[in-house]
N, C-alpha and C positions, 0 to 999 in steps of 0.2 A: 281812284276816280276816273271816269271816262266822260269826255265832253263830245257831244255830237252837234255838228253844225250843218244845217240843210241849206240848199240854195237851188235856184232854177225855176221856182214857181213864177206864175204870172198870168196874164190874160191871153187867151188863144181862141180862135174861132173854131167852131165844130169842124172836125176833120183834121185839125192841125196837130202839131207835135210839140212836146216839151221834154226836156231831160232834167230830172232832179238828181242832185248830188247830196250825199251824206258823208261828211268827213269826220273821222274820229281821231281824238287825241287823248293822251293820258296813259293810264296804266292798262294797256291792252295786252293781256297775257294769254287768256284762255277764252276764246270767242265761241259761244255756244249757239248764237243766233244772230243773223243780220237780216233785217226785213223792213218792209214799208206797210204802214197802215194809213187809213184816211178817215176823216170824220166830216160829214156834211151837216149843215145846220139842222138841228132837231133830230139828228140820228145818232146812233151809237157808233163808236169807233169800230172800223172793220178791217180785217186783214186784206192786204193787197198782194204782197209778194214776199218771198223768202228765198235766200240763197244760202246753201250750206258751206261748210268749210271745204268740202270736196268740190264745190262748184255746181252741185245739182240745184235746180230751182223748182219752186212751187208757186203757182199763181192762182188767184181767185178766178172762179169761172167767169165772172163778169168782165175780166180784163184779158183773159187768154186770147192769144192771137193779135193783141194790140199793144200790150205792155211787155217789156223785157227788163229783167233785173240782172245786173252784172256787178262785178267788183274789181278793184285794182288794189291788190294786196300791198304793193309798195307804197301806196299813198293812203292806206287805211280808209279807202273810200268805196262806197256802194252807190250805184247809179240805178235810176228807174227811168228807162226810156218809154215814153208814152206817145203812141201814135193813134191816129184815127180817134181823137178825143171826142167825147160826147158830152152833152150838157149834164148828164147824170154822173160824170166823172168829177164834177166840180166839188171841191172839198179842201179842207186843210190836210196836207199830207205830212205824216210823221215818220221818221225813221226810228227804228228800235233795234238796239243791240242787247244781247245778253252776254255779259262778260263775267266769267268766274261766278256764274249763277245769279248775278244781279242784273236787274233791268235798267237800261238807260234809254231815254227818249230825247229826240231832238226837240227844238222849239216849234217846229211846224212851219210849213211853207204853203201859202195859198195858191191854189190852182183854180182859175176861173175860166169856164168854157162858155162863151157867149158870142153871138154875132152882133 
């Protein structure tokens, strides 16, 4: 079993920044995927960012140039740095790991972008 705990969400004004964290614990032996998704009210959950075991990253077009995904292996933690936030970024953000072929999701953290 793997447990994912997210933190760092909150209320921010347009143009502001937040950093989300996703800390993993448990039986982490073979990590196949580490990434972030988000879900806005009334919309489907969508991909935001992914970081591979080698450190290469992939971001959704809507966040490229504004968001950065990184990881700290020693802490089993993945980060999502979000800059220049827009109202359309407002959503519940979920981290997702695939470990030994099984999907694990965090509980979600709310990001609200409003003046």
